C-alpha positions in Angstrom: 71.9 109.8 56.6 72.6 108.5 53.1 70.2 105.6 53.6 67.4 108.0 54.5 68.1 110.1 51.4 68.2 107.0 49.2 64.7 106.1 50.4 63.3 109.6 50.4 62.8 109.8 54.1 62.4 113.5 54.8 60.2 113.7 58.0 61.4 112.1 61.3 57.9 110.6 61.8 58.2 108.6 58.5 58.0 104.9 59.3 61.1 104.3 57.3 63.1 106.7 59.4 63.1 104.3 62.4 63.8 101.2 60.1 66.7 102.9 58.4 68.2 103.8 61.8 67.8 100.2 63.0 69.4 98.7 59.8 72.4 101.0 60.1 72.8 100.3 63.8 72.5 96.6 63.1 75.2 96.8 60.4 77.6 98.6 62.7 76.9 96.1 65.5 77.5 93.2 63.2 80.8 94.7 61.9 82.0 95.4 65.5 81.0 91.9 66.6 82.6 90.1 63.7 85.9 92.0 63.7 87.4 90.6 66.9 86.1 87.1 66.3 87.7 86.6 62.9 90.9 88.6 62.7 93.1 88.3 59.6 96.0 85.8 60.0 98.8 84.7 57.6 96.6 81.7 56.6 93.5 83.9 56.0 94.6 87.4 55.0 91.3 87.9 53.2 89.6 88.2 56.6 90.4 91.9 56.7 87.0 93.5 57.3 86.8 97.3 56.8 84.3 100.1 56.8 83.8 99.3 53.1 82.0 96.1 54.2 79.5 98.2 56.1 79.0 100.3 53.0 78.4 97.1 50.9 75.6 96.0 53.3 74.0 99.4 53.3 74.3 99.7 49.5 72.7 96.3 49.1 69.8 97.5 51.3 69.5 100.7 49.2 69.1 98.7 46.0 65.9 97.0 47.4 62.5 98.4 46.7 61.2 100.8 49.3 58.2 98.6 50.0 60.5 95.8 51.2 61.8 98.0 54.0 58.3 99.0 55.1 57.7 95.5 56.3 59.9 94.8 59.4 60.2 91.1 58.7 61.2 91.5 55.1 63.7 94.2 56.1 65.3 91.9 58.7 65.5 89.1 56.1 67.1 91.4 53.6 69.5 92.7 56.2 70.5 89.1 57.1 71.0 88.2 53.4 73.1 91.3 52.7 75.2 90.8 55.9 75.9 87.1 55.1 76.6 88.0 51.4 79.2 90.6 52.4 80.9 88.8 55.4 80.2 85.1 55.2 80.9 84.7 51.5 84.7 85.1 52.0 85.0 82.7 54.9 87.0 79.5 54.7 85.1 77.0 56.7 81.7 76.2 58.3 82.9 77.0 61.8 83.6 80.6 60.9 80.3 80.8 59.0 78.5 79.5 62.1 80.2 82.2 64.3 78.9 84.9 62.0 75.4 83.3 61.8 75.2 83.4 65.7 76.3 87.0 65.8 73.8 88.0 63.1 71.0 86.1 64.9 71.7 87.9 68.1 71.7 91.2 66.4 68.4 90.5 64.7 66.8 89.5 68.1 68.3 92.6 69.7 67.6 95.3 67.0 65.2 94.0 64.4 62.5 91.9 66.1 
């Protein structure tokens, strides 16, 4: 994948290979969980989440130093930060932000812990 190429992961047994798969899977899971919970409406047309948002999360991860992704805890924190930056920054109220926080927390428990 692009993420593996960005971090120079060539061999399948490279420790980063598993982490990059988990981060991409988590990003897809988050997108698919957020999409139905916060659909765009006439009062909030900017809630239109697309595949470009997944790319923004992945691109943010790719800009981090490789050493940050070697530590699972730091990688999970970075993923949460990037996901909240991309999705939560455009939300209108705390209730919607809280919904995303719960989804992100569930995904971290399921995929990154």
